[in-house]
Residue, then its C-alpha position, 0 to 999 in steps of 0.5 A: m113403718t114410718k111415713t116420710i114427710l116432706f117439709l117445705c120451708g124458707g120460700k120467696s116471701d118476706e117471712h122466709e126466716i120465720s118459716l125456717l124458725s117454724c120448721k126447726g121447731i117442728l123437726d125438733a119435736l117430730d115423733r120419729s117413731r111414726f115419721s121420717p123427715l125429708i127437708v127441702g129449703i126454698s131459697k129466696t129466689g125460688i130454688w129448691h134445695l134438699e137439705a141435710e137435717k144436721n146442717y140445713f139450719e145455720g145460725e142462732f135460733r132467732a129470726d135475724d140470724i138464720r139461713l139455708n145451706l144454699s150449697a145443698p143439692e137442687v131438686t124438683l118436684a115430680p109432676f106425678v105420683t108414683p105407682d104406689g101413690r107417693g110423691a117424688l123429688e127428682l135429683s140427678g136422675r133418681r127419685i126420692t119418694f115421700d108420703a105427704v107434705f108439711p108446707i111451713l111456708h108463711g106468706k106469699f107462695g106458701e100460705d096463699g094457695t099456690i103451693q097447695g094448688l101444685l100439690d093438689i094437681v100432683g095428688i099429694p096429701y098435705v097439712g093445712a087448708g086447701c088451695g081455695s081456702s088458703w087464697i081467701c084467708m091470705d086476702k084480708v079483704l076477701t076474708k072480711t067481705l065473706c064473713l061480713s056477708a055471713g053476719i060475722a062482725v068484722t073491723p069496719f074497713t074499705w080497700l083500694a085497688n091502686p093509690q090513685e083511688l085515695g082521692a075518690k075514697r078519702t071521705e069514706i076512709e076518714r068516716l071510719g075514724f082514727p086511728l086507722f090501720v093501713k095494710p097490704s091485703r095479702q101479707g103476713s107478720s105485719v109487713g107493710v102495715s102502718k098505724v095512721n093517727s091523722p088524715s095527713e099520714l094517710a097518703s104515705a101509709i097507703q104508698y108504703a103498703f102498695q110496695y107489698d101488694s096491689k090491694v090495700l086494706i084500710e080498717r078502723g082501729i079497735v080500742g080493746r084487747e087483741l085475742e087469738c085462738s087456735v083451731l084444729g081439725l077437718n072442716a066438718s069437725p073443728r075444735a078450738s083451744l083456749p084463747g090467748e092475748i097479745i099485749p103490745s108494749a106501751k112504747v110500741g102501742w100495736y103489734s108491729y113486725e118489729a114488736k113481733y120479731l125484733m124487740e125483746d120487749g115488744a109485746e107480752t103474750r098471755v096464754p090463756a087469756l084472762l076471760s070469763p068462761e062465757k067469753v071463752r065459749e063465745v070466742q071458741t064458737l066464733v072461731d069454729r064458725v069462721f073456720q068452717l065458713l072459710e072452708c079451712d082444714g087442718m089448722a088456723r089461728i083466728d085473730l080477734f079484737l074484743e072492744e073495750t066499751s061494747g064487749t063485741l068480738f070483731l074478726n081481724e084475720a084468719n091465718t092458715l099457716p101460723g107461726f109454729t115455733p115452740i113459743s108461737m101462739y098457735p102451739k102455745m094455746w094448744q099446750a095450755s089446752g092440754l095438747s103438747y107441741s109434739l102431739l099437735i104435730t102428729e095430729l096435723i099430719d094425721l089430719a093431712f091423710q084424713r083429708a086426702a082420704r075424704e077427697a078421694k071418696l068424691v065421685p069424679p065427673p062423668k066422662p063425655t060420651 
């Protein structure tokens, strides 16, 4: 029998449209002999809509012209599993059951552990990292702090809890050297990020980043190559793809939101990256270590910088729900490594059930006497 998979897409974050693109790509490639899709689109105001696959995706296949069918019926997630262990949606007094969840929710309220925590409470298997790992990886400051403590090279950084700290930390910040990158600590897709080339640009960049988060990361720009590598598997047994490379266009100079999604020639992607076999192994060893250290499960795309002068690999960030369109880097790197887009999706869903089985074996705490 086929398993019914609930796909959650859209969401309240600034990456709403990217989520819809990812979900559309996955649905088109889903192995229908093993899985039946159930689609819930979450509006930008947080309403859950049960979408009919034939018409939920309106518009062209691009980020700036896509929307949910907001006239679709509203549903809620039942706060329990059914007697046979399945999740359930509630719709006008009836229940629609499913076996697992594939949350294609990039950014806040999807990639940050919030939806994962809800699914953990209910007891439903789901694709990807757990609640705690998702939260840590979403927070760039926490990620870098944890990895630095484990001896992993990270881009030199500091951070601010509010804009007023700039005065006290200005000397520390300027010692990092220019150019700097100022980022919301818990955002994705380069939303709210600025490249700062001089001290005079710092205050406005910080104010801009604080529009998107209450914690702001400030890090030194690394002169070198921007590499990415896909990781797949349970935490105890990850495996890494061949690395890829992002080459921003000269007129942009860095991988901004516009370069990623709005400009046809904003950046070139090279998969696999042109690296020596020794450097490929070094990248793969490093990303597997980061995956395990951050307690990831299922998938992650680990982003690195390869410094031009020293050849040192610096961790940039870890993404537990990376972009998943057919042309996104995570699946492209697996395709270059011999794993097709469709088989990748199947393996991720299988891993969700394996992770749930692993967690079910844990011994519960003793009951008080």
